[in-house]
PDB file of N, CA, C, O and CB in Angstrom:
ATOM      1  N   MET A   1      76.194  85.689 104.545  1.00  0.00           N
ATOM      2  CA  MET A   1      77.304  85.795 103.664  1.00  0.00           C
ATOM      3  C   MET A   1      78.299  86.803 104.108  1.00  0.00           C
ATOM      4  O   MET A   1      77.950  87.977 104.236  1.00  0.00           O
ATOM      5  CB  MET A   1      76.852  86.108 102.334  1.00  0.00           C
ATOM      6  N   ARG A   2      79.522  86.422 104.351  1.00  0.00           N
ATOM      7  CA  ARG A   2      80.535  87.338 104.842  1.00  0.00           C
ATOM      8  C   ARG A   2      81.411  87.773 103.588  1.00  0.00           C
ATOM      9  O   ARG A   2      81.710  86.929 102.742  1.00  0.00           O
ATOM     10  CB  ARG A   2      81.431  86.632 106.010  1.00  0.00           C
ATOM     11  N   GLU A   3      81.778  88.963 103.486  1.00  0.00           N
ATOM     12  CA  GLU A   3      82.867  89.370 102.563  1.00  0.00           C
ATOM     13  C   GLU A   3      83.982  90.060 103.304  1.00  0.00           C
ATOM     14  O   GLU A   3      85.130  89.616 103.269  1.00  0.00           O
ATOM     15  CB  GLU A   3      82.335  90.299 101.465  1.00  0.00           C
ATOM     16  N   LEU A   4      83.653  91.138 103.970  1.00  0.00           N
ATOM     17  CA  LEU A   4      84.631  91.883 104.804  1.00  0.00           C
ATOM     18  C   LEU A   4      84.479  91.482 106.254  1.00  0.00           C
ATOM     19  O   LEU A   4      83.366  91.499 106.780  1.00  0.00           O
ATOM     20  CB  LEU A   4      84.444  93.424 104.655  1.00  0.00           C
ATOM     21  N   VAL A   5      85.540  91.130 106.900  1.00  0.00           N
ATOM     22  CA  VAL A   5      85.526  90.755 108.290  1.00  0.00           C
ATOM     23  C   VAL A   5      86.509  91.674 109.043  1.00  0.00           C
ATOM     24  O   VAL A   5      87.689  91.725 108.696  1.00  0.00           O
ATOM     25  CB  VAL A   5      85.896  89.243 108.466  1.00  0.00           C
ATOM     26  N   VAL A   6      86.039  92.384 110.048  1.00  0.00           N
ATOM     27  CA  VAL A   6      86.897  93.284 110.803  1.00  0.00           C
ATOM     28  C   VAL A   6      86.776  92.893 112.253  1.00  0.00           C
ATOM     29  O   VAL A   6      85.666  92.700 112.750  1.00  0.00           O
ATOM     30  CB  VAL A   6      86.519  94.785 110.579  1.00  0.00           C
ATOM     31  N   TYR A   7      87.889  92.773 112.941  1.00  0.00           N
ATOM     32  CA  TYR A   7      87.844  92.341 114.417  1.00  0.00           C
ATOM     33  C   TYR A   7      89.094  92.887 115.057  1.00  0.00           C
ATOM     34  O   TYR A   7      90.112  93.197 114.438  1.00  0.00           O
ATOM     35  CB  TYR A   7      87.774  90.708 114.608  1.00  0.00           C
ATOM     36  N   GLU A   8      88.915  92.974 116.358  1.00  0.00           N
ATOM     37  CA  GLU A   8      90.011  93.427 117.236  1.00  0.00           C
ATOM     38  C   GLU A   8      90.937  92.245 117.684  1.00  0.00           C
ATOM     39  O   GLU A   8      90.401  91.247 118.168  1.00  0.00           O
ATOM     40  CB  GLU A   8      89.410  94.136 118.491  1.00  0.00           C
ATOM     41  N   THR A   9      92.144  92.298 117.565  1.00  0.00           N
ATOM     42  CA  THR A   9      93.056  91.202 117.936  1.00  0.00           C
ATOM     43  C   THR A   9      93.268  91.188 119.408  1.00  0.00           C
ATOM     44  O   THR A   9      92.843  92.128 120.080  1.00  0.00           O
ATOM     45  CB  THR A   9      94.396  91.323 117.223  1.00  0.00           C
ATOM     46  N   GLU A  10      93.898  90.183 119.960  1.00  0.00           N
ATOM     47  CA  GLU A  10      94.178  90.130 121.342  1.00  0.00           C
ATOM     48  C   GLU A  10      95.102  91.208 121.876  1.00  0.00           C
ATOM     49  O   GLU A  10      95.053  91.590 123.045  1.00  0.00           O
ATOM     50  CB  GLU A  10      94.721  88.860 121.634  1.00  0.00           C
ATOM     51  N   ASP A  11      95.977  91.700 120.938  1.00  0.00           N
ATOM     52  CA  ASP A  11      96.931  92.721 121.331  1.00  0.00           C
ATOM     53  C   ASP A  11      96.394  94.191 121.080  1.00  0.00           C
ATOM     54  O   ASP A  11      97.126  95.177 121.164  1.00  0.00           O
ATOM     55  CB  ASP A  11      98.248  92.490 120.553  1.00  0.00           C
ATOM     56  N   GLY A  12      95.144  94.240 120.787  1.00  0.00           N
ATOM     57  CA  GLY A  12      94.535  95.538 120.660  1.00  0.00           C
ATOM     58  C   GLY A  12      94.557  96.206 119.294  1.00  0.00           C
ATOM     59  O   GLY A  12      94.067  97.327 119.160  1.00  0.00           O
ATOM     60  N   HIS A  13      95.103  95.560 118.284  1.00  0.00           N
ATOM     61  CA  HIS A  13      95.067  95.975 116.878  1.00  0.00           C
ATOM     62  C   HIS A  13      93.823  95.550 116.286  1.00  0.00           C
ATOM     63  O   HIS A  13      93.130  94.680 116.814  1.00  0.00           O
ATOM     64  CB  HIS A  13      96.210  95.435 116.090  1.00  0.00           C
ATOM     65  N   TRP A  14      93.509  96.134 115.201  1.00  0.00           N
ATOM     66  CA  TRP A  14      92.324  95.779 114.339  1.00  0.00           C
ATOM     67  C   TRP A  14      92.808  95.082 113.082  1.00  0.00           C
ATOM     68  O   TRP A  14      93.823  95.480 112.509  1.00  0.00           O
ATOM     69  CB  TRP A  14      91.479  97.064 113.948  1.00  0.00           C
ATOM     70  N   GLU A  15      92.118  94.073 112.651  1.00  0.00           N
ATOM     71  CA  GLU A  15      92.452  93.339 111.493  1.00  0.00           C
ATOM     72  C   GLU A  15      91.244  93.252 110.589  1.00  0.00           C
ATOM     73  O   GLU A  15      90.130  93.065 111.080  1.00  0.00           O
ATOM     74  CB  GLU A  15      92.967  91.977 111.859  1.00  0.00           C
ATOM     75  N   ALA A  16      91.432  93.390 109.206  1.00  0.00           N
ATOM     76  CA  ALA A  16      90.444  93.294 108.248  1.00  0.00           C
ATOM     77  C   ALA A  16      90.881  92.283 107.237  1.00  0.00           C
ATOM     78  O   ALA A  16      92.040  92.253 106.824  1.00  0.00           O
ATOM     79  CB  ALA A  16      90.153  94.612 107.644  1.00  0.00           C
ATOM     80  N   THR A  17      89.925  91.432 106.829  1.00  0.00           N
ATOM     81  CA  THR A  17      90.091  90.485 105.703  1.00  0.00           C
ATOM     82  C   THR A  17      88.992  90.525 104.768  1.00  0.00           C
ATOM     83  O   THR A  17      87.907  91.017 105.079  1.00  0.00           O
ATOM     84  CB  THR A  17      90.236  89.115 106.172  1.00  0.00           C
ATOM     85  N   TYR A  18      89.248  89.991 103.549  1.00  0.00           N
ATOM     86  CA  TYR A  18      88.280  90.040 102.461  1.00  0.00           C
ATOM     87  C   TYR A  18      88.186  88.639 101.874  1.00  0.00           C
ATOM     88  O   TYR A  18      89.129  88.148 101.254  1.00  0.00           O
ATOM     89  CB  TYR A  18      88.686  91.098 101.367  1.00  0.00           C
ATOM     90  N   ASP A  19      86.977  87.971 102.087  1.00  0.00           N
ATOM     91  CA  ASP A  19      86.829  86.555 101.678  1.00  0.00           C
ATOM     92  C   ASP A  19      87.007  86.325 100.184  1.00  0.00           C
ATOM     93  O   ASP A  19      87.381  85.225  99.775  1.00  0.00           O
ATOM     94  CB  ASP A  19      85.472  86.045 102.087  1.00  0.00           C
ATOM     95  N   LYS A  20      86.758  87.295  99.394  1.00  0.00           N
ATOM     96  CA  LYS A  20      86.823  87.089  97.905  1.00  0.00           C
ATOM     97  C   LYS A  20      88.352  87.030  97.481  1.00  0.00           C
ATOM     98  O   LYS A  20      88.641  86.545  96.387  1.00  0.00           O
ATOM     99  CB  LYS A  20      86.033  88.315  97.108  1.00  0.00           C
ATOM    100  N   LEU A  21      89.288  87.494  98.289  1.00  0.00           N
ATOM    101  CA  LEU A  21      90.688  87.420  98.019  1.00  0.00           C
ATOM    102  C   LEU A  21      91.391  86.866  99.173  1.00  0.00           C
ATOM    103  O   LEU A  21      91.931  87.607  99.994  1.00  0.00           O
ATOM    104  CB  LEU A  21      91.239  88.729  97.663  1.00  0.00           C
ATOM    105  N   PRO A  22      91.410  85.417  99.282  1.00  0.00           N
ATOM    106  CA  PRO A  22      91.984  84.814 100.412  1.00  0.00           C
ATOM    107  C   PRO A  22      93.490  85.254 100.559  1.00  0.00           C
ATOM    108  O   PRO A  22      94.253  85.406  99.605  1.00  0.00           O
ATOM    109  CB  PRO A  22      91.837  83.292 100.299  1.00  0.00           C
ATOM    110  N   GLY A  23      93.803  85.434 101.854  1.00  0.00           N
ATOM    111  CA  GLY A  23      95.114  85.877 102.194  1.00  0.00           C
ATOM    112  C   GLY A  23      95.331  87.348 102.316  1.00  0.00           C
ATOM    113  O   GLY A  23      96.356  87.799 102.827  1.00  0.00           O
ATOM    114  N   PHE A  24      94.357  88.107 101.843  1.00  0.00           N
ATOM    115  CA  PHE A  24      94.481  89.572 101.996  1.00  0.00           C
ATOM    116  C   PHE A  24      94.047  90.003 103.403  1.00  0.00           C
ATOM    117  O   PHE A  24      92.915  89.783 103.833  1.00  0.00           O
ATOM    118  CB  PHE A  24      93.625  90.312 100.921  1.00  0.00           C
ATOM    119  N   ARG A  25      94.994  90.621 104.084  1.00  0.00           N
ATOM    120  CA  ARG A  25      94.807  90.987 105.445  1.00  0.00           C
ATOM    121  C   ARG A  25      95.398  92.442 105.603  1.00  0.00           C
ATOM    122  O   ARG A  25      96.368  92.812 104.942  1.00  0.00           O
ATOM    123  CB  ARG A  25      95.501  89.922 106.418  1.00  0.00           C
ATOM    124  N   ALA A  26      94.759  93.234 106.513  1.00  0.00           N
ATOM    125  CA  ALA A  26      95.321  94.513 106.786  1.00  0.00           C
ATOM    126  C   ALA A  26      95.141  94.749 108.300  1.00  0.00           C
ATOM    127  O   ALA A  26      94.128  94.348 108.875  1.00  0.00           O
ATOM    128  CB  ALA A  26      94.647  95.638 105.911  1.00  0.00           C
ATOM    129  N   GLN A  27      96.077  95.366 108.906  1.00  0.00           N
ATOM    130  CA  GLN A  27      96.083  95.819 110.301  1.00  0.00           C
ATOM    131  C   GLN A  27      96.015  97.249 110.440  1.00  0.00           C
ATOM    132  O   GLN A  27      96.524  97.987 109.597  1.00  0.00           O
ATOM    133  CB  GLN A  27      97.249  95.358 110.995  1.00  0.00           C
ATOM    134  N   GLY A  28      95.349  97.728 111.565  1.00  0.00           N
ATOM    135  CA  GLY A  28      95.406  99.152 111.867  1.00  0.00           C
ATOM    136  C   GLY A  28      95.284  99.466 113.375  1.00  0.00           C
ATOM    137  O   GLY A  28      95.061  98.552 114.168  1.00  0.00           O
ATOM    138  N   ARG A  29      95.413 100.623 113.743  1.00  0.00           N
ATOM    139  CA  ARG A  29      95.262 100.933 115.135  1.00  0.00           C
ATOM    140  C   ARG A  29      93.819 101.010 115.570  1.00  0.00           C
ATOM    141  O   ARG A  29      93.492 100.953 116.756  1.00  0.00           O
ATOM    142  CB  ARG A  29      95.940 102.200 115.436  1.00  0.00           C
ATOM    143  N   ASN A  30      92.961 101.143 114.563  1.00  0.00           N
ATOM    144  CA  ASN A  30      91.499 101.204 114.821  1.00  0.00           C
ATOM    145  C   ASN A  30      90.791 100.565 113.599  1.00  0.00           C
ATOM    146  O   ASN A  30      91.382 100.238 112.570  1.00  0.00           O
ATOM    147  CB  ASN A  30      90.998 102.732 115.059  1.00  0.00           C
ATOM    148  N   ARG A  31      89.505 100.426 113.815  1.00  0.00           N
ATOM    149  CA  ARG A  31      88.713  99.706 112.694  1.00  0.00           C
ATOM    150  C   ARG A  31      88.841 100.444 111.351  1.00  0.00           C
ATOM    151  O   ARG A  31      89.129  99.838 110.319  1.00  0.00           O
ATOM    152  CB  ARG A  31      87.149  99.601 113.070  1.00  0.00           C
ATOM    153  N   ASP A  32      88.625 101.728 111.389  1.00  0.00           N
ATOM    154  CA  ASP A  32      88.733 102.457 110.137  1.00  0.00           C
ATOM    155  C   ASP A  32      90.025 102.398 109.393  1.00  0.00           C
ATOM    156  O   ASP A  32      90.081 102.323 108.165  1.00  0.00           O
ATOM    157  CB  ASP A  32      88.455 103.798 110.381  1.00  0.00           C
ATOM    158  N   GLU A  33      91.154 102.438 110.257  1.00  0.00           N
ATOM    159  CA  GLU A  33      92.447 102.358 109.558  1.00  0.00           C
ATOM    160  C   GLU A  33      92.613 101.002 108.975  1.00  0.00           C
ATOM    161  O   GLU A  33      93.102 100.928 107.848  1.00  0.00           O
ATOM    162  CB  GLU A  33      93.618 102.674 110.490  1.00  0.00           C
ATOM    163  N   ALA A  34      92.255  99.887 109.621  1.00  0.00           N
ATOM    164  CA  ALA A  34      92.337  98.572 109.066  1.00  0.00           C
ATOM    165  C   ALA A  34      91.532  98.454 107.771  1.00  0.00           C
ATOM    166  O   ALA A  34      92.020  97.886 106.795  1.00  0.00           O
ATOM    167  CB  ALA A  34      91.866  97.567 110.074  1.00  0.00           C
ATOM    168  N   LEU A  35      90.309  98.982 107.751  1.00  0.00           N
ATOM    169  CA  LEU A  35      89.519  98.957 106.566  1.00  0.00           C
ATOM    170  C   LEU A  35      90.102  99.714 105.351  1.00  0.00           C
ATOM    171  O   LEU A  35      90.070  99.276 104.200  1.00  0.00           O
ATOM    172  CB  LEU A  35      88.214  99.495 106.891  1.00  0.00           C
ATOM    173  N   GLN A  36      90.631 100.881 105.722  1.00  0.00           N
ATOM    174  CA  GLN A  36      91.255 101.753 104.695  1.00  0.00           C
ATOM    175  C   GLN A  36      92.461 101.097 104.123  1.00  0.00           C
ATOM    176  O   GLN A  36      92.672 101.137 102.910  1.00  0.00           O
ATOM    177  CB  GLN A  36      91.641 103.116 105.272  1.00  0.00           C
ATOM    178  N   ARG A  37      93.298 100.466 104.993  1.00  0.00           N
ATOM    179  CA  ARG A  37      94.494  99.786 104.431  1.00  0.00           C
ATOM    180  C   ARG A  37      94.115  98.566 103.524  1.00  0.00           C
ATOM    181  O   ARG A  37      94.738  98.288 102.499  1.00  0.00           O
ATOM    182  CB  ARG A  37      95.418  99.304 105.602  1.00  0.00           C
ATOM    183  N   LEU A  38      93.048  97.868 103.987  1.00  0.00           N
ATOM    184  CA  LEU A  38      92.591  96.726 103.157  1.00  0.00           C
ATOM    185  C   LEU A  38      92.051  97.220 101.795  1.00  0.00           C
ATOM    186  O   LEU A  38      92.357  96.645 100.750  1.00  0.00           O
ATOM    187  CB  LEU A  38      91.478  95.913 103.913  1.00  0.00           C
ATOM    188  N   GLN A  39      91.250  98.286 101.832  1.00  0.00           N
ATOM    189  CA  GLN A  39      90.779  98.818 100.547  1.00  0.00           C
ATOM    190  C   GLN A  39      91.840  99.211  99.612  1.00  0.00           C
ATOM    191  O   GLN A  39      91.753  98.959  98.410  1.00  0.00           O
ATOM    192  CB  GLN A  39      89.933  99.959 100.760  1.00  0.00           C
ATOM    193  N   GLU A  40      92.929  99.878 100.183  1.00  0.00           N
ATOM    194  CA  GLU A  40      94.076 100.274  99.378  1.00  0.00           C
ATOM    195  C   GLU A  40      94.839  99.050  98.768  1.00  0.00           C
ATOM    196  O   GLU A  40      95.279  99.093  97.618  1.00  0.00           O
ATOM    197  CB  GLU A  40      95.028 101.110 100.245  1.00  0.00           C
ATOM    198  N   ALA A  41      94.973  98.021  99.535  1.00  0.00           N
ATOM    199  CA  ALA A  41      95.652  96.822  99.088  1.00  0.00           C
ATOM    200  C   ALA A  41      94.810  96.152  97.925  1.00  0.00           C
ATOM    201  O   ALA A  41      95.397  95.669  96.956  1.00  0.00           O
ATOM    202  CB  ALA A  41      95.854  95.823 100.316  1.00  0.00           C
ATOM    203  N   ILE A  42      93.467  96.128  98.027  1.00  0.00           N
ATOM    204  CA  ILE A  42      92.631  95.607  96.968  1.00  0.00           C
ATOM    205  C   ILE A  42      92.721  96.503  95.773  1.00  0.00           C
ATOM    206  O   ILE A  42      92.806  95.998  94.654  1.00  0.00           O
ATOM    207  CB  ILE A  42      91.191  95.463  97.421  1.00  0.00           C
ATOM    208  N   ARG A  43      92.707  97.788  95.937  1.00  0.00           N
ATOM    209  CA  ARG A  43      92.817  98.674  94.819  1.00  0.00           C
ATOM    210  C   ARG A  43      94.117  98.546  94.000  1.00  0.00           C
ATOM    211  O   ARG A  43      94.122  98.671  92.775  1.00  0.00           O
ATOM    212  CB  ARG A  43      92.682 100.039  95.306  1.00  0.00           C
ATOM    213  N   ILE A  44      95.211  98.294  94.729  1.00  0.00           N
ATOM    214  CA  ILE A  44      96.417  98.075  94.137  1.00  0.00           C
ATOM    215  C   ILE A  44      96.497  96.720  93.367  1.00  0.00           C
ATOM    216  O   ILE A  44      97.075  96.631  92.284  1.00  0.00           O
ATOM    217  CB  ILE A  44      97.428  98.169  95.158  1.00  0.00           C
ATOM    218  N   TYR A  45      95.916  95.724  93.953  1.00  0.00           N
ATOM    219  CA  TYR A  45      95.964  94.383  93.417  1.00  0.00           C
ATOM    220  C   TYR A  45      94.990  94.252  92.244  1.00  0.00           C
ATOM    221  O   TYR A  45      95.343  93.651  91.229  1.00  0.00           O
ATOM    222  CB  TYR A  45      95.643  93.355  94.513  1.00  0.00           C
ATOM    223  N   ASP A  46      93.776  94.795  92.353  1.00  0.00           N
ATOM    224  CA  ASP A  46      92.778  94.697  91.298  1.00  0.00           C
ATOM    225  C   ASP A  46      91.999  95.986  91.223  1.00  0.00           C
ATOM    226  O   ASP A  46      90.966  96.075  91.885  1.00  0.00           O
ATOM    227  CB  ASP A  46      91.835  93.509  91.534  1.00  0.00           C
ATOM    228  N   PRO A  47      92.405  96.995  90.471  1.00  0.00           N
ATOM    229  CA  PRO A  47      91.731  98.356  90.485  1.00  0.00           C
ATOM    230  C   PRO A  47      90.209  98.186  90.073  1.00  0.00           C
ATOM    231  O   PRO A  47      89.377  98.922  90.605  1.00  0.00           O
ATOM    232  CB  PRO A  47      92.497  99.395  89.443  1.00  0.00           C
ATOM    233  N   CYS A  48      89.855  97.321  89.223  1.00  0.00           N
ATOM    234  CA  CYS A  48      88.494  97.257  88.799  1.00  0.00           C
ATOM    235  C   CYS A  48      87.529  96.734  89.863  1.00  0.00           C
ATOM    236  O   CYS A  48      86.361  97.122  89.892  1.00  0.00           O
ATOM    237  CB  CYS A  48      88.411  96.419  87.603  1.00  0.00           C
ATOM    238  N   ARG A  49      88.038  95.822  90.769  1.00  0.00           N
ATOM    239  CA  ARG A  49      87.231  95.190  91.806  1.00  0.00           C
ATOM    240  C   ARG A  49      86.723  96.337  92.787  1.00  0.00           C
ATOM    241  O   ARG A  49      85.593  96.240  93.264  1.00  0.00           O
ATOM    242  CB  ARG A  49      88.101  94.058  92.591  1.00  0.00           C
ATOM    243  N   CYS A  50      87.482  97.346  93.074  1.00  0.00           N
ATOM    244  CA  CYS A  50      87.038  98.447  94.039  1.00  0.00           C
ATOM    245  C   CYS A  50      85.914  99.277  93.338  1.00  0.00           C
ATOM    246  O   CYS A  50      85.111  99.863  94.064  1.00  0.00           O
ATOM    247  CB  CYS A  50      88.309  99.438  94.459  1.00  0.00           C
ATOM    248  N   GLU A  51      85.804  99.363  92.072  1.00  0.00           N
ATOM    249  CA  GLU A  51      84.846 100.140  91.460  1.00  0.00           C
ATOM    250  C   GLU A  51      83.497  99.476  91.549  1.00  0.00           C
ATOM    251  O   GLU A  51      82.476 100.164  91.539  1.00  0.00           O
ATOM    252  CB  GLU A  51      85.228 100.410  90.082  1.00  0.00           C
ATOM    253  N   ASP A  52      83.453  98.122  91.638  1.00  0.00           N
ATOM    254  CA  ASP A  52      82.182  97.391  91.791  1.00  0.00           C
ATOM    255  C   ASP A  52      81.699  97.365  93.214  1.00  0.00           C
ATOM    256  O   ASP A  52      80.494  97.216  93.415  1.00  0.00           O
ATOM    257  CB  ASP A  52      82.325  95.979  91.294  1.00  0.00           C
ATOM    258  N   ASP A  53      82.498  97.491  94.172  1.00  0.00           N
ATOM    259  CA  ASP A  53      82.137  97.365  95.603  1.00  0.00           C
ATOM    260  C   ASP A  53      81.569  98.535  96.143  1.00  0.00           C
ATOM    261  O   ASP A  53      81.223  98.566  97.324  1.00  0.00           O
ATOM    262  CB  ASP A  53      83.254  97.020  96.412  1.00  0.00           C
TER     263      ASP A  53
END
């Protein structure tokens, strides 16, 4: 079961996606930055969801 997917793109950036919110993507210069940006986007979109995760 996948929920968070983090991978390095061909151009060397990192991308994070969240299966429970299709279309949510975040990019960063490294894995941690991509995850942090995705978490911030989820928190803005649905503050209660982050409290459960």
